[in-house]
N, C-alpha and C positions, 0 to 999 in steps of 0.2 A: 689480464686488464690491469694488475696491481703495479709489476713489473714498468708496463708503461706510463703510471701515473707515479712513479718513484722517479722513472728516467726523469719525466717533464719537472717534478718538482727541483731536481738536484739542476738539470739546466738553467730554471727560474734563477735557482739562488743563486747558480754561478754567473749566471748575467748582472744579475742585482752588485755581484760583488766586483765585477770588472767595469761597472756602467762609468765610474770616474775615467777609466784608460779609454773607452770606447768611445764619449764624450770629447774627447782630444781629437780625436780623429774626423770629427766634426757631422758625426752620429747626432741625433739628439736637437739640430739646429737647420733642418733644412728647409726649404721652400714646403709651406703645406703643413708646417709645425703649428699649431696654434697655442699664443702662449697671453694668457691675462695675466697682467699685474696692477692689482692696488694695492691700498695700505693694509700692510698687514695678511695679505692674501695673495698667492700666486697661483694659476691654475695652468696647468701645461697637459696640451692632449696632441700625441707625436704620431699626427695623420701620415705624412710624409714620409716618417721614418720607419712608420708600421708597414707602409705598403712596400718600401724599399726592401727592408728585410723581409718579407714575405715573398717577393718576386726572386731573391737571392737564394731562399730557403728551397722555393717552388722548384727551381732550376737546377740545385743541387738533389734533390730528392729524385726527380726526372731522371739526371745525368745516372743515378746511383742504380735505380731501377730499370736500368736497359741492359 
């Protein structure tokens, strides 16, 4: 269990560091992503991006497990 949590944490750190490059690919501004911008406040909820990443990862893990 601890190894899984460490790997998950490292993946999150890598995704955070690579986010500027991922954003250039178009991820992060897909239809379904919610952006609320006000004075001195921006709220971003990436629903569309989360669904796409989840579907791709599910497909990859399904293919690996076969």
